[in-house]
TORMAR-265960 format. One line per field, with one value per residue (C-alpha): residue number from 1; residue in three letters; chain; x, y, z. Coordinates in pm, whole numbers, plus 50000, padded with zeros to 5 digits. Layout:
BEGIN
seq = (NUM|...) $
type = (Ala|...) $
mol = (A|...) $
x = (X|...) $
y = (Y|...) $
z = (Z|...) $
end
This chain:
BEGIN
seq = (1|2|3|4|5|6|7|8|9|10|11|12|13|14|15|16|17|18|19|20|21|22|23|24|25|26|27|28|29|30|31|32|33|34|35|36|37|38|39|40|41|42|43|44|45|46|47|48|49|50|51|52|53|54|55|56|57|58|59|60|61|62|63|64|65|66|67|68|69|70|71|72|73|74|75|76|77|78|79|80|81|82|83|84|85|86|87|88|89|90|91|92|93|94|95|96|97|98|99|100|101|102|103|104|105|106|107|108|109|110|111|112|113|114|115|116|117|118|119|120|121|122|123|124|125|126|127|128|129|130|131|132|133|134|135|136|137|138|139|140|141|142|143|144|145|146|147|148|149|150|151|152|153|154|155|156|157|158|159|160|161|162|163|164|165|166|167|168|169|170|171|172|173|174|175|176|177|178|179|180|181|182|183|184|185|186|187|188|189|190|191|192|193|194|195|196|197|198|199|200|201|202|203|204|205|206|207|208|209|210|211|212|213|214|215|216|217|218|219|220|221|222|223|224|225|226|227|228|229|230|231|232|233|234|235|236|237) $
type = (Met|Ser|Thr|Glu|Arg|Glu|Arg|Leu|Asp|Glu|Ile|Gly|Lys|Ile|Lys|Arg|Glu|Pro|Asp|Thr|Ala|Ala|Leu|Ala|Val|Ala|Ala|Ala|Ser|Ala|Ser|Thr|Val|Pro|Ala|Asp|Asn|His|Ile|Pro|Arg|Arg|Leu|Gly|His|Gly|Gly|Ala|Leu|Asn|Thr|Leu|Thr|Pro|Cys|Ala|Ala|Cys|Lys|Leu|Leu|Arg|Arg|Arg|Cys|Ala|Gln|Glu|Cys|Pro|Phe|Ala|Pro|Tyr|Phe|Ser|Pro|His|Glu|Pro|His|Lys|Phe|Ala|Ala|Val|His|Lys|Val|Phe|Gly|Ala|Ser|Asn|Val|Ser|Lys|Met|Leu|Leu|Glu|Val|Val|Glu|Gly|Glu|Arg|Ala|Asp|Thr|Ala|Ser|Ser|Leu|Val|Tyr|Glu|Ala|Asn|Leu|Arg|Leu|Arg|Asp|Pro|Val|Tyr|Gly|Cys|Met|Gly|Ala|Ile|Ser|Ile|Leu|Gln|Gln|Gln|Val|Asn|Ala|Leu|Glu|Ala|Glu|Leu|Glu|Ala|Val|Arg|Ala|Glu|Ile|Leu|Lys|His|Arg|Tyr|Arg|Gln|Ala|Thr|Gly|Asn|Arg|Leu|Met|Asp|Asp|Val|Arg|Ala|Thr|Ala|Ser|Phe|Val|Leu|Ala|Pro|Ala|Ser|Ala|Pro|Met|His|Val|Asn|Asp|Val|Val|Ser|Val|Val|Glu|Ala|Gly|Gln|Glu|Val|Thr|Ala|Thr|Gly|Gly|Ala|Ser|Gly|Val|Tyr|Ile|Ala|Glu|Ala|Glu|Gln|Pro|Ser|Ser|Thr|Asn|Asn|Tyr|Ser|Ser|Leu|Asn|Pro|Ser|Glu|His|Pro|Ala|Tyr|Phe|Gly) $
mol = (A|A|A|A|A|A|A|A|A|A|A|A|A|A|A|A|A|A|A|A|A|A|A|A|A|A|A|A|A|A|A|A|A|A|A|A|A|A|A|A|A|A|A|A|A|A|A|A|A|A|A|A|A|A|A|A|A|A|A|A|A|A|A|A|A|A|A|A|A|A|A|A|A|A|A|A|A|A|A|A|A|A|A|A|A|A|A|A|A|A|A|A|A|A|A|A|A|A|A|A|A|A|A|A|A|A|A|A|A|A|A|A|A|A|A|A|A|A|A|A|A|A|A|A|A|A|A|A|A|A|A|A|A|A|A|A|A|A|A|A|A|A|A|A|A|A|A|A|A|A|A|A|A|A|A|A|A|A|A|A|A|A|A|A|A|A|A|A|A|A|A|A|A|A|A|A|A|A|A|A|A|A|A|A|A|A|A|A|A|A|A|A|A|A|A|A|A|A|A|A|A|A|A|A|A|A|A|A|A|A|A|A|A|A|A|A|A|A|A|A|A|A|A|A|A|A|A|A|A|A|A|A|A|A|A|A|A) $
x = (62331|62215|61868|61845|61954|61697|61423|61518|61523|61171|61044|61192|61040|60697|60727|60830|60535|60208|59922|59686|59428|59407|59375|59093|58906|58944|58809|58512|58430|58453|58209|57955|57948|57596|57560|57416|57757|57923|58017|57722|57781|57601|57587|57791|57809|57751|57610|57944|57973|58066|58203|58431|58286|57990|57711|57729|57501|57695|58022|57904|57756|58069|57888|57899|57688|57466|57304|56959|57074|56782|57019|57249|57040|56976|57285|57596|57934|58057|57813|57843|57730|57371|57323|57516|57257|56965|57110|57168|56813|56595|56808|56903|56617|56352|56492|56489|56126|56018|56190|56027|55681|55660|55654|55984|55922|55890|56179|56430|56207|56154|56528|56579|56301|56456|56795|56639|56445|56748|56968|56706|56660|57035|57051|56748|56672|56368|56165|56329|56120|55860|56103|56156|55781|55711|55963|55812|55461|55566|55709|55382|55180|55405|55374|54995|54976|55194|54974|54659|54822|54912|54556|54419|54648|54534|54167|54240|54407|54122|53868|54064|54084|53710|53630|53861|53699|53355|53458|53603|53275|53080|53314|53281|52901|52892|53125|52917|52602|52757|52912|52595|52464|52179|51833|51769|51980|51806|51870|51927|51593|51413|51591|51493|51132|51122|51267|51015|50729|50844|50861|50508|50373|50544|50405|50053|50067|50182|49901|49635|49774|49747|49392|49297|49463|49282|48951|48995|49123|48834|48769|48915|48648|48276|48024|47735|47570|47409|47213|46846|46745|46382|46442|46567|46353|46488|46605|46636|46342) $
y = (53316|53069|53211|53164|52802|52730|52879|52654|52346|52420|52460|52124|51953|52088|51953|51609|51572|51426|51657|51518|51782|51692|51328|51400|51605|51328|51067|51283|51344|50972|50888|51140|51002|50860|50484|50516|50626|50304|50039|49796|49473|49142|48813|48553|48174|48056|48391|48575|48930|48920|49237|49078|48756|48808|48553|48279|48470|48795|48606|48425|48739|48938|49219|49391|49209|49471|49444|49395|49123|48874|48582|48631|48453|48144|48091|48063|48147|47810|47624|47802|47498|47540|47887|47787|47515|47746|48025|47788|47651|47942|48254|48499|48743|48469|48325|48670|48721|48382|48446|48787|48654|48425|48525|48553|48244|48023|48157|47908|47615|47785|47814|47447|47344|47547|47386|47037|47102|47255|46957|46712|46916|46916|46543|46458|46737|46555|46464|46653|46620|46418|46128|46119|46153|45864|45639|45722|45657|45314|45235|45344|45122|44823|44876|44909|44580|44411|44548|44413|44071|44068|44166|43884|43634|43758|43716|43367|43258|43404|43212|42889|42939|43007|42701|42482|42597|42524|42174|42105|42212|41979|41688|41745|41760|41437|41262|41366|41238|40900|40847|40946|40666|40447|40435|40235|39915|39576|39352|38977|38903|39099|38901|38573|38681|38783|38447|38259|38460|38372|38005|38011|38173|37910|37628|37768|37798|37436|37307|37489|37345|36997|37060|37181|36885|36644|36814|36795|36435|36187|35894|35567|35346|35390|35277|35138|34975|35297|35310|35205|35008|35086|35452|35391|35224|34919|34985|34624|34423) $
z = (23035|23287|23281|22906|22934|23205|22987|22694|22918|23041|22684|22585|22888|22800|22446|22567|22813|22669|22610|22874|22807|22440|22526|22769|22508|22249|22489|22576|22211|22136|22414|22286|21929|21854|21816|21464|21335|21445|21193|21148|21333|21282|21466|21283|21314|21672|21793|21793|21661|21295|21135|20877|20726|20490|20454|20193|19956|19967|19943|19631|19478|19572|19742|20079|20341|20500|20841|20687|20445|20406|20347|20645|20916|20700|20482|20692|20538|20666|20433|20099|19897|20021|19878|19567|19494|19571|19358|19067|19068|19182|19160|19435|19371|19377|19699|19856|19753|19888|20219|20258|20168|20471|20836|21016|21231|20919|20715|20851|20742|20407|20352|20445|20205|19923|19985|19981|19661|19492|19575|19443|19127|19065|19132|18916|18666|18525|18833|19118|19434|19244|19216|19592|19651|19410|19587|19925|19791|19665|20007|20169|19933|20005|20380|20354|20160|20420|20696|20527|20491|20860|20954|20736|20907|21248|21151|21016|21339|21544|21332|21373|21746|21773|21558|21765|22088|21944|21837|22179|22339|22106|22182|22553|22528|22326|22567|22866|22693|22605|22944|23131|23376|23244|23404|23724|23717|23709|24007|23996|24161|23894|23626|23791|23823|23460|23357|23570|23428|23079|23167|23312|23001|22791|23004|22992|22619|22589|22810|22617|22297|22445|22549|22210|22045|22272|22204|21831|21827|21747|21976|21848|22016|21944|22203|22005|22303|22394|22072|22098|21791|21845|21786|21437|21169|21006|20664|20574|20614) $
end
């Protein structure tokens, strides 16, 4: 009786203990499973592993986001409005084709360009990007005109400065010519000698005039005593 009870107690103890061997086999089998059978994992926003949140495109299209999804690296699930605008203007298939046509290093810029164009097209359905380009071109033309006006003012000021410098040089040259010292100064003795020479010339001229006048003046008294009557025949008989 006691032996039967001991046997039943041992059987119950064995059932209550964990099957360590089975657990060891399960762990070994799990470690030998190939990596290809794992659930696909993808980097989400900020570089963290993302196995639950699909990208903005797959979320909008209500489909499963696969590991090779072309939209996942460029359309974050935290910014769904970007893909919504692109999808509304271009369509998901066209966006996928345009992304796959360019090299991988330029796909991020391509996605940003598509988002920008889509937003402008939604804002201005008539002109789209052309409206923004036209506004920028008008600004460029206005800035070029302003630049030309500034250059003209600079040339004008330079011309005025050069003309002013030239006039100053001419004024200085004229002033130096006017204020230049005269030829050898005349002394007082020279002035006296010149005055005396002029007086002598005047006196000489007066004397000669007197001599000429005296020579031309006839004699008031005639000396008839010197006449010889015998030399002249008598006219009266």
